[in-house]
C-alpha positions in Angstrom: -108.5 -147.5 60.0 -111.9 -148.8 59.3 -114.8 -148.5 61.8 -115.0 -151.8 62.7 -111.7 -152.1 63.9 -111.8 -149.1 65.8 -114.5 -150.6 67.9 -112.9 -153.7 68.5 -109.6 -152.2 69.5 -111.5 -150.0 71.8 -113.3 -152.7 73.5 -110.1 -154.1 73.6 -108.4 -151.4 75.1 -111.8 -150.6 77.5 -112.2 -154.2 78.5 -107.8 -153.9 79.7 -108.5 -150.7 81.8 -111.7 -151.9 83.6 -109.8 -155.5 84.2 -106.6 -153.4 85.6 -108.0 -151.4 87.9 -110.9 -154.3 89.5 -107.1 -156.4 89.6 -106.0 -153.6 91.7 -108.9 -153.2 93.6 -108.8 -156.8 94.5 -105.0 -156.6 95.3 -105.9 -154.0 97.7 -108.0 -156.6 100.1 -105.5 -158.9 99.4 -102.5 -156.7 101.0 -104.7 -155.7 103.7 -105.5 -159.3 104.3 -102.0 -160.4 104.3 -101.2 -157.4 106.6 -104.4 -158.6 109.0 -102.5 -162.3 108.9 -105.6 -163.5 107.2 -105.2 -167.0 105.2 -105.9 -166.2 101.4 -106.2 -169.4 99.1 -106.0 -167.6 96.0 -105.4 -164.4 94.1 -107.2 -164.3 90.8 -107.3 -162.2 87.6 -110.2 -162.8 85.6 -112.6 -165.5 86.2 -113.6 -168.9 84.6 -111.6 -171.7 83.7 -107.6 -171.6 84.8 -105.1 -170.8 82.2 -102.0 -170.8 84.6 -101.6 -171.3 88.4 -98.3 -169.8 90.2 -98.7 -171.7 93.7 -96.9 -170.4 96.4 -96.8 -172.0 100.3 -100.2 -170.3 100.9 -101.6 -168.1 98.2 -102.0 -169.5 94.7 -101.9 -166.6 92.2 -104.5 -167.5 89.0 -104.9 -165.7 85.7 -108.4 -167.2 83.9 -110.0 -166.9 80.8 -112.6 -164.3 80.7 -110.9 -160.8 82.0 -113.8 -159.2 83.1 -113.5 -159.4 87.1 -111.3 -161.2 90.1 -111.1 -162.3 93.6 -109.2 -162.5 96.4 -110.3 -165.7 98.3 -110.0 -165.9 101.9 -110.4 -168.7 104.0 -114.0 -169.0 106.2 -116.0 -171.7 107.6 -118.9 -170.2 105.7 -117.3 -171.0 102.1 -115.9 -174.6 100.5 -112.2 -174.4 99.9 -111.0 -174.3 96.6 -111.1 -177.4 94.7 -108.0 -179.6 95.4 -107.3 -177.6 98.8 -110.0 -179.7 101.0 -107.0 -181.0 103.2 -104.9 -178.0 103.8 -108.0 -176.1 105.5 -107.9 -178.6 108.3 -104.8 -176.7 109.4 -105.6 -173.3 109.2 -106.1 -171.5 112.5 -109.5 -170.2 113.3 -107.5 -166.9 113.9 -106.7 -166.3 110.3 -110.6 -167.2 108.7 -112.4 -164.5 108.3 -115.2 -165.8 110.6 -113.1 -165.2 113.5 -110.6 -162.2 112.9 -111.0 -158.9 115.1 -113.8 -156.8 113.5 -111.5 -153.8 113.0 -109.3 -155.9 110.6 -112.5 -156.9 108.6 -113.4 -153.7 108.3 -109.6 -152.6 106.6 -110.0 -155.6 104.8 -113.2 -154.6 103.3 -111.9 -150.9 102.3 -108.8 -152.0 101.1 -110.3 -152.2 97.6 -111.4 -149.3 97.8 -108.4 -147.4 99.1 -106.4 -149.0 96.3 -108.6 -146.9 93.6 -108.8 -143.8 95.3 -105.0 -144.0 95.4 -104.4 -144.7 91.7 -106.9 -142.1 90.9 -105.0 -139.7 93.0 -101.5 -140.5 92.2 -102.8 -140.0 88.2 -104.6 -137.3 88.0 -102.5 -135.3 90.4 -99.5 -136.0 88.7 -100.7 -135.2 85.1 -101.9 -131.9 85.8 -98.9 -131.1 87.7 -96.5 -132.3 84.8 -98.9 -130.9 82.2 -100.0 -128.0 83.7 -103.4 -128.2 82.1 -106.5 -129.6 82.6 -108.3 -130.5 79.3 -112.1 -129.9 78.5 -113.3 -128.3 82.0 -116.7 -127.5 81.6 -116.3 -125.0 84.7 -113.3 -123.1 83.5 -113.7 -120.1 81.5 -114.2 -119.4 77.7 -114.1 -121.7 75.2 -112.5 -123.3 72.2 -113.3 -122.0 69.2 -114.0 -124.3 65.8 -111.9 -122.7 62.8 -114.2 -124.1 60.9 -117.4 -122.4 62.6 -119.3 -119.1 62.7 -117.9 -117.7 66.4 -114.2 -118.5 65.4 -114.3 -116.3 62.1 -116.3 -113.5 63.2 -114.1 -113.0 66.2 -111.5 -113.7 63.5 -112.6 -110.8 61.7 -113.1 -108.3 64.5 -109.5 -108.9 65.6 -108.0 -108.2 61.9 -110.0 -105.4 62.3 -109.3 -103.8 66.0 -105.2 -104.6 64.8 -104.5 -105.0 60.9 -100.8 -105.1 61.4 -100.6 -107.6 64.7 -103.8 -109.3 65.2 -104.7 -111.5 68.0 -105.7 -115.0 67.6 -108.8 -116.4 68.4 -108.4 -118.6 71.7 -110.3 -119.5 74.6 -108.7 -116.2 76.5 -111.9 -114.1 74.0 -114.7 -115.4 76.2 -118.7 -115.0 75.0 -120.6 -112.4 76.9 -123.7 -112.5 75.0 -125.0 -113.2 71.0 -127.8 -111.6 68.9 -129.9 -113.4 66.2 -131.7 -111.4 63.9 -134.0 -112.1 60.3 -134.8 -109.8 57.6 -136.5 -110.2 54.0 -133.8 -110.9 51.8 -132.9 -107.9 49.4 -129.9 -108.7 47.2 -126.6 -107.8 49.7 -128.7 -106.5 52.4 -126.8 -104.9 55.3 -128.7 -106.4 58.6 -127.9 -102.7 60.5 -130.9 -101.5 57.9 -134.0 -101.7 60.1 -136.4 -103.2 57.2 -138.7 -106.1 58.4 -136.2 -107.2 61.2 -137.6 -109.8 63.6 -135.1 -110.4 66.6 -134.6 -114.3 67.2 -132.5 -113.8 70.3 -130.8 -111.0 71.8 -128.7 -111.1 75.4 -126.6 -108.4 74.8 -127.3 -105.8 76.8 -126.9 -102.4 74.9 -125.6 -100.4 78.1 -122.6 -102.0 77.1 -121.5 -99.9 74.7 -121.2 -96.1 74.0 -123.0 -96.0 70.7 -126.1 -97.7 71.5 -127.1 -97.1 67.6 -125.7 -100.5 66.9 -128.9 -102.0 68.0 -131.6 -102.2 66.0 -134.3 -100.6 68.9 -134.0 -99.8 72.4 -136.8 -101.9 73.1 -135.2 -105.2 71.7 -132.1 -104.3 73.1 -133.3 -104.6 77.0 -132.6 -108.2 77.9 -134.1 -110.3 80.5 -132.1 -111.3 83.5 -132.9 -114.9 82.8 -131.3 -114.6 79.1 -127.9 -113.3 80.4 -124.6 -115.1 79.9 -123.0 -112.5 82.1 -123.7 -108.6 82.8 -122.6 -106.0 80.5 -120.5 -104.6 83.7 -118.8 -108.0 85.0 -115.2 -108.3 85.6 -115.7 -112.1 86.2 -116.1 -114.6 83.1 -118.7 -117.2 83.8 -118.0 -121.1 83.2 -118.2 -122.6 80.2 -120.9 -124.9 81.1 -123.3 -121.8 81.6 -122.2 -120.3 78.6 -122.7 -123.7 76.5 -126.3 -124.3 78.2 -127.0 -120.6 76.8 -127.2 -121.9 73.7 -128.4 -125.2 73.9 -131.4 -123.3 75.4 -131.8 -120.8 72.8 -131.1 -121.4 69.6 -134.1 -123.6 68.7 -136.0 -120.5 67.4 -139.7 -120.8 67.5 -140.4 -118.2 65.2 -137.7 -118.4 62.9 -138.6 -118.1 58.9 -137.5 -120.3 56.3 -137.9 -117.7 53.6 -135.8 -114.9 55.4 -132.3 -114.3 55.9 -130.9 -115.0 59.4 -127.5 -112.6 60.9 -125.8 -114.0 64.2 -123.5 -111.7 65.9 -121.4 -111.8 69.2 -119.9 -109.9 72.4 -116.7 -111.0 73.8 -114.5 -109.5 76.6 -110.8 -110.7 76.9 -109.9 -112.4 80.3 -107.0 -113.4 82.3 -106.1 -117.2 81.6 -105.9 -118.2 84.8 -108.3 -116.6 86.8 -111.3 -115.5 84.3 -110.9 -111.7 85.3 -111.0 -109.3 82.7 -108.5 -107.6 81.2 -108.6 -104.2 80.5 -108.0 -103.5 77.0 -109.8 -100.0 76.7 -112.2 -101.3 73.6 -113.2 -98.9 71.2 -116.8 -98.1 71.4 -117.3 -99.9 74.6 -116.9 -98.8 77.9 -116.9 -102.0 79.7 -114.1 -103.4 77.3 -116.6 -105.4 75.2 -116.0 -106.5 71.6 -118.9 -106.6 69.4 -118.2 -108.5 66.1 -119.7 -107.6 63.0 -123.0 -109.8 61.5 -122.5 -112.9 59.7 -122.9 -112.5 56.2 -126.3 -111.8 54.2 -127.3 -115.0 51.7 -130.5 -116.0 49.5 -132.5 -118.0 51.5 -133.7 -119.7 48.8 -130.4 -120.8 47.7 -128.9 -122.7 50.9 -127.0 -125.6 49.5 -123.8 -124.1 49.4 -123.8 -122.0 52.2 -120.4 -121.7 54.2 -120.7 -122.3 57.9 -117.9 -119.6 58.6 -119.4 -116.8 57.5 -123.0 -117.8 57.4 -125.5 -118.6 59.7 -129.1 -120.3 59.6 -131.8 -121.6 62.3 -130.4 -125.2 63.1 -126.9 -124.4 63.0 -124.3 -124.6 65.8 -122.1 -122.1 66.7 -119.0 -123.9 66.9 -117.4 -123.9 71.0 -116.2 -126.9 73.0 -115.1 -126.6 76.5 -111.9 -124.8 77.2 -108.5 -125.9 78.7 -107.9 -124.8 82.4 -104.3 -123.6 83.0 -102.2 -123.9 86.2 -99.5 -121.0 86.8 -97.4 -123.5 88.6 -97.1 -127.5 89.0 -98.0 -127.3 92.6 -101.2 -125.5 91.6 -102.2 -128.5 89.3 -101.2 -131.0 91.6 -104.0 -129.0 94.7 -106.2 -128.9 91.9 -105.6 -132.7 91.1 -106.7 -133.7 94.9 -110.4 -131.9 94.9 -110.8 -133.4 91.0 -110.5 -136.5 92.0 -113.6 -136.5 94.4 -115.6 -134.1 91.6 -115.0 -137.2 89.3 -115.2 -139.8 91.5 -118.9 -138.0 92.4 -120.1 -138.5 88.7 -121.0 -142.4 88.9 -123.1 -141.7 91.8 -125.1 -139.3 90.0 -125.3 -141.5 87.2 -126.4 -143.8 89.5 -129.1 -141.8 90.8 -130.6 -141.2 87.5 -130.9 -144.7 86.8 -133.9 -145.1 89.1 -136.2 -142.7 86.8 -134.6 -144.7 84.0 -132.2 -141.9 82.7 -129.1 -144.0 81.2 -127.6 -141.1 80.1 -124.8 -140.8 82.5 -123.5 -144.5 81.8 -121.5 -145.7 78.9 -122.6 -148.8 77.3 -120.2 -150.9 75.6 -119.7 -149.6 72.2 -119.5 -145.8 74.0 -117.2 -147.0 76.3 -115.1 -148.7 73.2 -115.1 -145.1 71.6 -113.9 -143.4 74.6 -111.4 -146.0 75.2 -109.8 -145.8 71.3 -110.6 -141.6 71.4 -108.4 -141.2 74.8 -105.5 -143.9 73.4 -105.0 -141.8 70.3 -105.2 -138.6 72.1 -102.2 -139.0 73.5 -100.7 -140.8 76.7 -101.7 -138.3 79.5 -105.8 -138.4 78.1 -105.3 -141.9 78.9 -103.7 -142.2 81.9 -106.8 -139.9 83.0 -109.2 -142.0 81.7 -107.7 -144.9 83.7 -107.8 -142.4 86.8 -111.2 -141.8 86.4 -112.1 -145.0 85.7 -110.3 -146.2 89.1 -112.1 -143.2 91.0 -115.6 -144.5 89.7 -114.9 -147.6 90.9 -113.9 -146.1 94.3 -117.5 -144.4 94.7 -119.5 -147.4 93.2 -118.1 -149.5 95.9 -119.3 -147.2 98.2 -123.0 -147.7 97.6 -124.4 -150.5 100.3 -125.7 -152.7 97.8 -124.5 -156.1 97.6 -122.2 -157.2 96.1 -120.6 -154.0 96.7 -118.0 -153.4 99.5 -120.2 -150.7 100.8 -122.7 -153.3 101.6 -120.4 -155.4 103.3 -118.8 -152.6 105.0 -122.6 -152.0 106.1 -123.4 -155.4 107.0 -119.7 -155.5 109.3 -121.0 -152.5 110.8 -124.9 -153.3 111.6 -123.2 -157.2 113.1 -120.9 -154.7 115.4 -123.7 -152.7 116.7 -125.9 -155.7 117.3 -123.4 -157.9 118.7 -124.1 -161.0 116.5 -124.2 -162.1 113.0 -126.8 -161.8 110.8 -129.2 -164.4 109.6 -127.2 -166.1 107.1 -130.6 -167.1 104.9 -131.2 -163.1 104.9 -127.7 -162.3 103.8 -127.9 -164.9 100.8 -131.5 -163.4 99.5 -130.0 -159.8 100.0 -127.4 -160.6 98.2 -129.1 -162.3 95.1 -131.7 -159.0 95.0 -128.4 -157.1 94.8 -126.9 -159.2 91.9 -130.4 -159.4 90.4 -130.4 -155.6 90.4 -126.7 -155.3 89.2 -127.4 -157.8 86.0 -130.5 -155.9 85.1 -128.8 -152.8 84.5 -125.9 -154.3 83.0 -128.5 -155.3 80.4 -130.4 -152.5 80.2 -127.5 -150.2 79.3 -126.1 -152.7 76.9 -129.6 -152.6 75.3 -130.0 -148.6 75.4 -127.6 -148.2 72.2 -130.1 -150.6 70.5 -133.5 -148.8 71.6 
């Protein structure tokens, strides 16, 4: 499929998902308003000119041209009735207008939208985790997924075949990286990295204390590891999260003292852990007192002839190591369901973090329309579970976003209602209008900046 078609389809899917969760949000206001006996003029899906209207005795259900928004219009003395319904307003009792209904009913109408968004997110996330038994690509779980075309997978694969030639294990996320080393040496044909010839340590966080044969390290001095560089201690029986592991690589793969005319070698230390808990399995690894599996070094190469290097067996400064976030597996459907409750709120909170970063002009946590299109298309093609989780996370984000006390969000309307309850009087109408305009300008500015960030 052409890239331009993927973008268009992605934008369409993104708009559809966003419109769906917004419609659900407004439907929450509508249902609670009806329960509280408020008079609802109109329930609109979309904005702009009408496409068609379904008229009932009281509420008109309208589909509009712009598929980005919606509203629930409730009778009020402070707002004009919809066009064509002016005469109808005269017959609406005050008890059914937002201005006069009980304050507690207003609170429920205001939170009705976010309650529906939260309910959808909880239902989808808990159901999918319980049904599939897995949360995909979880930064807070143990191990990693290894790219078979990159160095980490292939060095581990080579080592596992050496350990058990007749029935080697497959490199999978149960094998957790405990440490890694990178060295450079002068190129002299097929030089072995175990030979101590002009060796420079670019990085090391594998502790020699974890191995019965410490001769595998070129110098004992270089083998001493600063605590801040460790992924995990050599005698630890519990794996750390993928997040800690990947940031150890991100922070240390840029070698300031690397030389272009030298050959670079890398190797890794692993431990095998339980798939569900990350607890180390006692496999009695030969040469290690602490179940550490040390791979061989990557293959040597001529640093002056790097055009045809193979990322499976060679490593050069600037290369990635080919790891991705692991899947979190659940033993039972109940375990997945229970985890889904907590994860819903964890995922919801991400939008609050992103919103906070905006005040430091960091928009990295907010997706632009093109990024949203890419995410929408990617999740849609990844399967139903991935797509519906995407819908759930959008709904969860909308739930938290609307808690922010900035107009025109529900959080502000709730706060305004609470202040009026405490003061026992309405706030000045002019003040409300000014605050609302400021809030609208703020969100419009953020929206424009998010769009422009793809072009800056």
